[in-house]
Structures are given as structure tokens and as C-alpha cells.
Backbone as JSON, one array per atom type, in Angstrom:
{
  "sequence": "XXXXXXXXXXXXXXXXXXXXXXXXXXXXXXXXXXXXXXXXXXXXXXXXXXXXXXXXXXXXXXXXXXXXXXXXXXXXXXXXXXXXXXXXXXXXXXXXXXXXXXXXXXXXXXXXXXXXXXXXXXXXXXXXXXXXXXXXXXXX",
  "N": [[-18.6, -1.45, 20.84], [-16.05, -1.2, 20.66], [-14.88, -3.41, 21.79], [-15.61, -5.37, 20.25], [-14.16, -4.92, 17.92], [-11.65, -5.16, 18.8], [-11.36, -8.04, 19.45], [-12.03, -8.98, 16.74], [-9.69, -7.98, 15.45], [-7.61, -9.55, 17.03], [-8.44, -12.24, 16.21], [-7.98, -11.99, 13.37], [-5.13, -11.75, 13.72], [-4.4, -14.49, 15.11], [-5.25, -15.91, 12.75], [-3.51, -15.38, 10.95], [-1.34, -16.11, 12.04], [-1.64, -19.12, 12.44], [-1.46, -19.44, 9.57], [1.07, -18.74, 8.97], [2.43, -20.99, 10.15], [1.67, -23.22, 9.24], [2.36, -26.07, 6.97], [1.81, -26.1, 4.58], [1.79, -23.59, 3.71], [2.8, -21.45, 1.44], [6.36, -20.72, 1.2], [7.23, -18.29, -0.15], [5.14, -16.47, 0.15], [5.5, -16.44, 3.18], [7.74, -15.15, 3.27], [7.27, -12.59, 2.22], [5.06, -11.65, 4.24], [6.67, -11.29, 6.23], [8.28, -9.29, 5.46], [9.13, -6.0, 6.11], [7.98, -3.9, 4.94], [5.82, -4.54, 3.72], [4.53, -5.78, 5.98], [4.02, -3.41, 7.45], [2.28, -2.18, 5.73], [0.03, -3.84, 5.97], [-0.43, -3.78, 8.63], [-1.19, -1.23, 8.83], [-3.37, -1.01, 7.19], [-5.18, -2.91, 8.55], [-5.41, -1.32, 10.95], [-6.73, 0.97, 10.12], [-9.06, 0.02, 8.96], [-10.32, -0.79, 11.32], [-10.43, 1.72, 12.68], [-12.25, 3.12, 10.9], [-14.68, 1.41, 11.01], [-15.13, 1.8, 13.63], [-15.89, 4.45, 13.67], [-17.64, 4.6, 11.63], [-19.85, 3.34, 13.14], [-20.99, 4.97, 14.91], [-23.52, 7.31, 15.2], [-23.25, 9.32, 12.68], [-23.32, 11.87, 10.21], [-22.03, 11.26, 8.0], [-20.22, 8.75, 6.38], [-17.35, 6.51, 6.59], [-14.95, 4.99, 4.35], [-12.86, 2.51, 2.95], [-10.01, 3.19, 0.72], [-8.03, 3.28, -2.18], [-5.8, 4.13, -0.84], [-5.5, 3.54, 1.82], [-3.71, 1.72, 2.96], [-1.16, 3.37, 3.35], [1.09, 5.24, 4.78], [1.35, 8.78, 5.9], [4.07, 9.68, 4.97], [4.58, 7.87, 2.97], [2.7, 8.17, 1.07], [3.03, 10.93, 0.42], [5.62, 10.52, -1.04], [4.77, 8.87, -3.17], [2.69, 10.23, -4.36], [3.06, 13.17, -4.61], [4.93, 14.27, -6.28], [7.28, 13.27, -5.86], [10.19, 11.57, -7.02], [12.17, 9.2, -7.63], [15.61, 8.75, -7.81], [16.84, 6.9, -10.73], [19.12, 6.72, -11.82], [22.94, 7.11, -12.06], [24.19, 10.22, -11.32], [26.72, 11.68, -13.51], [27.27, 14.31, -13.54], [29.51, 16.65, -13.24], [30.22, 19.63, -10.96], [31.61, 22.57, -11.49], [33.5, 25.17, -10.03], [33.13, 28.62, -9.83], [33.09, 29.15, -12.57], [30.89, 30.29, -13.78], [29.39, 33.43, -14.56], [28.55, 35.68, -11.21], [26.3, 37.32, -11.47], [23.99, 38.28, -14.19], [23.52, 40.44, -16.78], [20.94, 40.46, -18.49], [19.55, 42.47, -20.32], [21.22, 43.64, -22.1], [21.96, 41.92, -23.75], [21.85, 39.74, -26.7], [20.18, 37.67, -26.4], [17.85, 37.49, -25.27], [14.71, 38.73, -26.09], [12.63, 41.68, -27.12], [9.66, 42.13, -25.27], [6.31, 41.04, -26.56], [3.44, 41.85, -27.53], [0.47, 40.65, -28.75], [-2.2, 41.62, -28.46], [-5.56, 40.8, -28.38], [-5.72, 38.36, -29.92], [-4.71, 36.24, -29.08], [-2.14, 34.85, -29.52], [0.04, 35.17, -28.1], [0.94, 33.29, -26.15], [2.09, 31.41, -27.98], [3.89, 32.84, -29.13], [5.64, 33.73, -26.43], [6.34, 30.92, -25.72], [8.11, 29.94, -28.1], [9.99, 32.02, -27.78], [11.1, 31.49, -25.4], [12.19, 28.86, -25.98], [13.95, 29.63, -28.07], [15.77, 31.22, -26.46], [16.74, 29.41, -24.39], [18.03, 27.62, -26.35], [20.18, 29.38, -27.04], [21.38, 29.96, -24.85], [22.46, 27.75, -24.13]],
  "CA": [[-17.85, -1.66, 19.65], [-14.42, -1.32, 20.41], [-14.24, -4.67, 22.07], [-15.91, -6.33, 19.01], [-13.21, -4.43, 17.04], [-10.35, -5.79, 19.44], [-11.76, -9.44, 19.06], [-11.83, -9.0, 15.3], [-8.08, -7.96, 15.27], [-7.08, -10.61, 17.76], [-8.93, -13.2, 15.26], [-7.06, -11.93, 12.23], [-3.56, -11.91, 13.93], [-4.37, -15.81, 15.22], [-5.4, -16.65, 11.69], [-2.18, -15.07, 10.02], [-0.22, -16.74, 12.7], [-1.83, -20.1, 11.88], [-1.26, -19.78, 8.27], [2.53, -18.85, 8.56], [3.02, -22.23, 10.83], [1.12, -24.25, 8.31], [3.35, -26.42, 6.47], [1.51, -25.93, 3.03], [1.65, -22.3, 3.43], [3.95, -21.18, 0.5], [7.45, -19.88, 1.77], [7.38, -17.01, -0.68], [4.07, -15.5, 0.85], [5.95, -16.09, 4.53], [8.63, -14.0, 3.3], [6.29, -11.36, 2.01], [4.57, -11.26, 5.22], [7.7, -11.03, 7.17], [9.01, -8.16, 5.02], [8.73, -4.98, 7.12], [7.23, -2.74, 4.44], [4.29, -5.35, 3.48], [3.74, -5.82, 7.32], [3.67, -2.25, 7.74], [1.18, -1.69, 5.18], [-0.83, -4.63, 6.27], [-0.77, -3.19, 9.9], [-1.81, 0.15, 8.67], [-4.57, -1.3, 6.62], [-6.17, -3.52, 9.42], [-5.75, -0.22, 11.94], [-7.58, 2.0, 9.17], [-10.39, -0.79, 9.2], [-11.03, -0.72, 12.7], [-11.09, 2.92, 12.98], [-13.44, 3.5, 9.8], [-15.79, 0.76, 11.32], [-15.81, 2.4, 14.94], [-16.43, 5.9, 13.01], [-19.33, 4.41, 11.05], [-20.88, 2.58, 14.14], [-21.49, 6.2, 15.41], [-24.67, 7.93, 13.85], [-22.78, 10.59, 11.95], [-23.97, 12.58, 8.92], [-21.0, 10.92, 7.0], [-19.78, 7.39, 6.61], [-15.83, 6.67, 5.9], [-14.9, 3.75, 3.49], [-11.54, 2.27, 2.65], [-9.67, 3.33, -0.75], [-6.51, 2.6, -2.86], [-4.47, 4.81, -0.05], [-5.82, 3.02, 3.19], [-2.33, 1.11, 3.65], [-0.1, 4.23, 3.11], [1.25, 6.16, 5.74], [1.64, 9.86, 5.12], [5.21, 9.85, 4.25], [4.65, 7.2, 1.77], [1.9, 8.83, 0.3], [3.84, 11.94, -0.21], [6.56, 10.19, -1.97], [4.1, 8.15, -4.16], [1.74, 11.16, -4.97], [3.09, 14.45, -4.66], [5.88, 15.13, -7.02], [8.63, 12.81, -5.62], [10.54, 10.93, -8.13], [13.38, 8.73, -6.96], [16.77, 8.83, -9.17], [17.27, 5.73, -11.19], [20.33, 6.75, -12.38], [23.93, 7.94, -11.04], [24.72, 11.33, -12.22], [27.95, 11.92, -13.82], [27.28, 15.84, -13.57], [30.58, 17.55, -12.21], [29.9, 21.12, -10.7], [32.76, 23.12, -11.7], [33.05, 26.06, -9.24], [33.85, 29.78, -10.17], [33.19, 29.22, -14.04], [29.8, 31.36, -14.06], [29.44, 34.74, -13.35], [27.58, 35.7, -10.26], [25.04, 37.81, -12.2], [24.06, 38.51, -15.65], [22.27, 41.63, -16.97], [20.16, 40.09, -19.71], [18.78, 43.49, -21.11], [22.15, 44.06, -23.11], [22.0, 40.62, -24.46], [20.87, 39.78, -27.92], [19.65, 36.48, -26.38], [16.16, 37.83, -24.76], [14.2, 39.88, -27.09], [11.65, 42.49, -26.42], [8.1, 41.65, -25.06], [5.59, 41.09, -27.97], [2.05, 42.05, -27.22], [-0.72, 40.66, -29.62], [-3.54, 42.16, -27.67], [-6.62, 39.55, -27.99], [-5.61, 37.37, -30.74], [-4.03, 34.82, -28.38], [-0.86, 34.23, -29.93], [1.05, 35.75, -26.93], [1.57, 32.06, -25.67], [2.94, 31.01, -28.99], [5.22, 33.79, -28.91], [6.39, 33.45, -25.19], [6.79, 29.55, -25.98], [8.94, 30.35, -29.2], [11.17, 32.93, -27.45], [11.51, 30.7, -24.59], [13.08, 27.79, -26.82], [15.33, 30.21, -28.73], [16.62, 31.52, -25.39], [17.29, 28.23, -23.85], [18.92, 27.1, -27.11], [21.01, 30.12, -27.28], [22.2, 30.05, -23.49], [23.4, 26.37, -23.95]],
  "C": [[-16.82, -1.9, 19.51], [-14.05, -2.79, 20.88], [-14.54, -5.87, 21.13], [-14.7, -6.38, 18.18], [-11.88, -5.46, 17.56], [-10.43, -7.39, 19.3], [-11.45, -9.86, 17.55], [-10.32, -9.02, 14.74], [-7.4, -8.89, 15.66], [-7.29, -12.01, 16.64], [-8.09, -12.99, 13.86], [-5.41, -12.25, 12.6], [-3.72, -13.54, 14.5], [-4.42, -16.28, 13.87], [-3.99, -16.42, 10.81], [-1.04, -16.01, 10.69], [-0.34, -17.99, 12.39], [-1.23, -20.53, 10.41], [0.37, -19.74, 8.11], [3.19, -20.22, 9.33], [2.59, -23.37, 10.04], [2.11, -24.63, 7.35], [3.34, -26.24, 4.72], [1.51, -24.63, 2.58], [2.77, -21.91, 2.48], [4.98, -20.29, 1.34], [7.61, -18.61, 0.9], [6.33, -16.03, -0.14], [4.74, -15.44, 2.34], [6.74, -14.82, 4.32], [8.09, -12.6, 2.83], [5.72, -10.68, 3.07], [5.63, -10.82, 6.49], [8.56, -9.65, 6.65], [8.43, -6.96, 5.74], [7.81, -4.06, 6.4], [5.76, -3.33, 4.16], [3.75, -5.41, 4.76], [3.4, -4.59, 7.8], [2.43, -1.73, 7.26], [-0.15, -2.59, 5.56], [-1.7, -4.27, 7.52], [-1.4, -2.01, 9.83], [-3.4, -0.05, 8.04], [-5.66, -1.97, 7.64], [-6.52, -2.32, 10.53], [-6.56, 0.8, 11.31], [-8.88, 1.32, 9.21], [-10.98, -0.79, 10.41], [-11.43, 0.61, 12.86], [-12.16, 3.46, 12.11], [-14.67, 2.48, 10.54], [-16.28, 1.29, 12.53], [-16.25, 3.72, 14.36], [-17.69, 5.55, 12.67], [-20.41, 3.85, 11.98], [-21.66, 3.78, 14.94], [-22.72, 6.88, 14.48], [-24.32, 9.27, 13.59], [-23.58, 10.69, 10.9], [-23.17, 11.85, 7.67], [-20.67, 9.39, 7.36], [-18.39, 7.45, 5.94], [-16.12, 5.13, 5.14], [-13.29, 3.6, 3.16], [-11.32, 2.77, 1.13], [-8.37, 2.75, -0.96], [-5.5, 3.02, -1.74], [-4.66, 4.34, 1.53], [-4.49, 2.32, 3.58], [-1.31, 1.9, 3.73], [0.07, 5.25, 4.24], [1.63, 7.55, 5.14], [3.02, 10.22, 4.44], [5.29, 8.79, 2.5], [3.9, 7.74, 0.78], [2.41, 9.98, -0.33], [4.46, 11.73, -1.18], [6.04, 9.9, -3.08], [3.44, 9.33, -5.11], [1.9, 12.5, -5.15], [4.38, 14.78, -4.97], [7.16, 14.08, -6.77], [9.08, 11.72, -6.7], [12.0, 10.39, -7.94], [14.56, 8.65, -8.29], [16.91, 7.32, -9.34], [18.57, 5.49, -11.81], [21.74, 7.48, -11.53], [24.25, 9.05, -11.91], [26.31, 11.49, -12.42], [28.39, 13.52, -13.96], [28.57, 16.12, -12.71], [30.3, 19.04, -12.19], [31.22, 21.66, -10.71], [32.6, 24.61, -10.99], [33.84, 27.37, -10.09], [33.94, 30.02, -11.95], [32.0, 30.23, -14.55], [30.22, 32.26, -13.46], [28.25, 34.71, -12.41], [26.38, 36.34, -10.47], [25.24, 38.33, -13.76], [23.19, 39.36, -16.13], [21.89, 41.44, -18.36], [19.82, 41.19, -20.86], [19.95, 43.55, -22.24], [22.41, 42.98, -23.94], [21.26, 40.49, -25.61], [19.85, 38.27, -27.69], [18.05, 36.43, -26.0], [15.98, 38.92, -25.54], [13.15, 40.6, -26.43], [10.24, 41.71, -26.3], [7.28, 41.84, -26.18], [4.13, 41.01, -27.36], [0.87, 41.86, -28.52], [-1.92, 41.04, -29.45], [-4.45, 40.74, -27.76], [-6.45, 38.69, -28.99], [-5.19, 35.97, -30.2], [-2.87, 34.08, -28.74], [0.19, 34.67, -29.06], [1.63, 34.35, -26.45], [2.35, 31.62, -26.77], [4.18, 31.83, -29.05], [6.08, 33.71, -28.02], [7.06, 31.93, -25.5], [8.27, 29.49, -27.12], [9.98, 31.06, -28.49], [11.88, 32.24, -26.33], [12.46, 29.41, -25.06], [14.41, 28.3, -27.29], [16.1, 30.64, -27.74], [17.37, 30.32, -24.84], [18.37, 27.91, -24.93], [20.23, 27.95, -27.35], [22.2, 30.43, -26.17], [23.12, 28.99, -23.42], [24.26, 26.6, -25.1]]
}
């Protein structure tokens, strides 16, 4: 089975090379195929396809298949789907040293109020959300 997959990979490579050398092949697509990120994506997709085909040729109790993540490596996947959000703007924030205190005792402050327990009525969430909003406003 491995030799069949190697032949398939070779055919795909020859086909792409043929397309790139054809006069009628759009130059825009040539640029995209030579783009490193697109090339890496397609290479990983072909590699995963071969790996899945080899795995599925075994008589396993499970079968693998491609999904929308098959062309992403673990770093790209983490950046896109694990909370990474790139910065789209330049920050004008200036950090001024030694302006704030190293510690604050909020117990003596009027900003933080006492805990409120409404027992089983369920309004604790509403009270805590309101207190958080009020405290945030007063601190700023």
C-alpha cells in the first residue's frame, strides 16, 4: 500500500509541475502555489491524505477521514482556534512607572461593598454583576 501512495504522491507532484509550466495556467495561481504558506498547507494536506489512506487500509476498528483542519499544523491550529487574536492596531498606551501603589487594601474602601447572599432566589448573579460594574466604574 505504501508504494501505491508513493506513486500517487509522485503523480500529484508531476501534475502540479505540468500545470505550472503550461502557458495557459493563470499567473495568479502560479503565485499562490509558490506562496510558502499555501505550499505548506497543500503539502500537509497531501501528507495527511496519505497517512489517512495508509491507516484506513489496515483492518482497524476505526476509520480516519479529512476534516477542515487537515491542512493546518499544530501551531497554525493553535493560533486560529485556541484564543489567539492578532493585534490589528498600534497601541498608544504609555505605561507610567511608579504612579500606582504596590498594594491596596480594598476592605477599607467604599468601592467594594459587602457580600450579599440571596439564598435560593438566584439573584446572586445579578447582584455580583452589578457590584462588579459599579466597582469597575469607581476605580476608573
